[in-house]
C-alpha positions in Angstrom: 13.8 -34.7 -4.0 10.8 -37.3 -2.9 7.2 -36.6 -3.0 6.8 -37.3 0.8 9.7 -34.1 1.3 8.2 -32.1 -1.3 5.3 -32.1 0.2 6.6 -31.3 3.4 8.6 -28.3 2.2 5.1 -27.0 1.0 3.5 -27.2 3.9 6.1 -25.2 5.6 5.1 -22.9 2.4 8.7 -22.9 0.5 8.0 -21.4 -2.2 10.5 -23.2 -4.4 8.8 -26.7 -3.0 5.7 -25.1 -4.5 7.1 -24.2 -7.5 8.5 -27.9 -8.3 5.2 -29.0 -6.8 3.3 -27.5 -9.6 5.7 -28.0 -12.6 5.6 -31.5 -11.8 2.0 -32.2 -11.2 0.5 -29.0 -13.1 0.8 -30.7 -17.4 -1.1 -33.8 -16.3 -3.8 -31.6 -14.0 -3.8 -29.3 -16.9 -5.2 -32.4 -19.4 -7.9 -33.1 -16.8 -9.5 -29.6 -16.8 -9.6 -29.7 -20.4 -11.2 -32.6 -20.6 -14.1 -30.7 -18.7 -13.4 -27.4 -19.7 -14.0 -26.1 -23.3 -11.2 -23.3 -23.4 -7.7 -23.3 -22.9 -7.6 -20.0 -20.6 -10.7 -21.1 -18.5 -8.9 -24.5 -17.7 -5.6 -22.6 -16.9 -8.1 -20.7 -14.8 -9.3 -23.8 -13.1 -6.2 -25.1 -12.5 -4.7 -22.2 -11.2 -7.3 -21.9 -8.5 -7.4 -25.5 -7.8 -3.5 -25.1 -7.0 -4.2 -22.4 -4.9 -6.6 -25.1 -2.7 -4.2 -27.6 -3.1 -1.5 -25.4 -1.5 -4.0 -23.7 1.6 -5.4 -27.3 2.2 -2.0 -28.9 2.1 -2.5 -30.0 5.9 -5.7 -32.2 5.3 -3.3 -34.7 3.5 -2.6 -37.4 5.6 -0.8 -39.2 3.1 -3.2 -42.0 3.0 -3.6 -43.1 -1.0 -1.9 -41.3 -4.2 -1.2 -38.0 -3.4 -1.5 -37.4 -7.3 -5.3 -38.9 -6.3 -5.9 -36.4 -3.9 -5.0 -33.3 -6.0 -7.1 -34.6 -9.3 -9.8 -34.9 -6.8 -9.3 -31.4 -6.2 -9.0 -30.4 -9.8 -11.9 -32.5 -10.5 -14.2 -30.6 -7.5 -13.2 -27.2 -9.0 -13.3 -27.8 -13.1 -17.6 -28.9 -11.4 -17.3 -25.4 -9.4 -17.0 -23.8 -12.7 -19.2 -25.6 -14.8 -22.1 -25.2 -12.2 -21.7 -21.5 -11.8 -21.6 -21.1 -16.0 -24.2 -24.2 -16.5 -27.2 -25.2 -15.0 -27.8 -28.6 -14.9 -30.9 -29.5 -13.8 -32.3 -27.5 -17.0 -30.9 -30.7 -18.4 -33.7 -32.7 -20.1 -34.2 -36.3 -18.4 -35.7 -39.3 -20.9 -37.5 -42.2 -19.8 -36.6 -44.1 -23.0 -33.5 -43.5 -24.8 -32.1 -45.1 -27.9 -30.0 -48.2 -27.5 -26.9 -47.8 -25.4 -23.7 -47.9 -27.3 -22.0 -51.4 -26.6 -20.0 -51.1 -23.3 -16.4 -52.1 -24.7 -17.2 -49.2 -27.5 -14.9 -46.7 -25.0 -12.3 -49.2 -24.8 -12.1 -49.8 -28.4 -11.0 -46.5 -29.3 -7.6 -44.7 -28.8 -7.6 -42.2 -25.4 -6.6 -39.5 -27.2 -9.1 -39.3 -29.8 -12.0 -39.8 -27.0 -10.3 -36.6 -25.3 -10.3 -34.6 -28.8 -13.7 -35.5 -29.1 -14.9 -34.1 -25.6 -14.7 -30.4 -26.8 -17.2 -31.3 -29.6 -19.8 -32.5 -26.7 -22.4 -30.4 -25.0 -21.5 -29.3 -21.1 -24.0 -31.4 -19.6 -22.5 -35.2 -21.9 -19.0 -34.0 -21.2 -19.5 -33.8 -17.4 -21.4 -36.9 -16.8 -19.3 -38.6 -19.4 -15.9 -37.5 -17.6 -17.0 -38.4 -14.4 -18.7 -41.9 -14.9 -16.3 -43.3 -17.5 -13.2 -41.4 -16.8 -13.2 -40.8 -12.9 -15.2 -43.8 -12.2 -18.0 -42.6 -10.3 -21.4 -44.5 -10.2 -24.5 -42.2 -11.3 -25.5 -41.9 -7.5 -22.7 -40.1 -7.2 -22.7 -38.1 -10.0 -26.0 -37.3 -9.4 -25.4 -35.5 -6.3 -22.5 -34.1 -7.2 -24.6 -32.2 -10.3 -27.6 -31.3 -8.3 -29.7 -33.8 -10.9 -31.2 -37.3 -11.1 -29.9 -40.6 -11.5 -31.8 -40.7 -14.4 -30.5 -37.6 -16.2 -27.4 -38.6 -15.5 -27.9 -42.1 -17.0 -29.3 -40.4 -20.2 -26.6 -38.0 -20.6 -24.2 -40.6 -20.5 -25.9 -43.0 -23.1 -26.5 -39.7 -24.9 -22.9 -38.5 -24.5 -21.8 -42.9 -26.0 -24.4 -41.8 -28.9 -22.8 -38.5 -30.0 -19.2 -39.7 -29.5 -20.0 -42.8 -32.1 -21.7 -40.2 -34.3 -18.7 -37.8 -34.5 -16.4 -41.0 -34.4 -18.6 -42.5 -37.6 -18.2 -39.0 -39.4 -14.9 -39.4 -39.3 -14.4 -42.5 -40.8 -12.5 -43.9 -37.6 -11.8 -47.5 -38.2 -14.2 -50.8 -36.9 -17.2 -49.2 -36.0 -18.7 -50.2 -39.3 -21.0 -52.7 -37.5 -22.1 -49.8 -34.8 -24.0 -47.7 -37.5 -26.7 -50.5 -37.8 -29.5 -51.4 -35.1 -28.7 -54.8 -33.6 -25.2 -54.8 -34.6 -22.2 -54.7 -32.4 -23.6 -55.7 -29.3 
């Protein structure tokens, strides 16, 4: 069954089609949830809520752009709503002068699995901004609007997240990071 056929059947509330759609997209979307949500149980709850919204709002998908991208946006929004309920992002301290940021190409040099594995060790604010900026492609202004924080807080959280990721990788002995530990090197 093509994706278009599957969507059409889901719009008619065909339970088998809904199950197929869920099975097709749930594994990837669960990975998206886990990037934002620390515990597996909470991520499962967020995923269930997100798919409920996918099915109840399927009429709003107009076929423009990728369906997976449409589902991903719902999943990310649901994860952010979960985090907003549990964490006050406005209490995050703003930094006017942060330490020198990690090199821009830093995230590209480490394996994706290493990044995803280390996200669980970041504080919620760092992890959320890192996900939205690095992995989802949002700009700092958009992140600030989504989380109800200032642009400077978004920027400082990203700097601190990158720095913490670098520290975690260095502590784990990740190869190729020898030059990043000393000031003035690796830029």
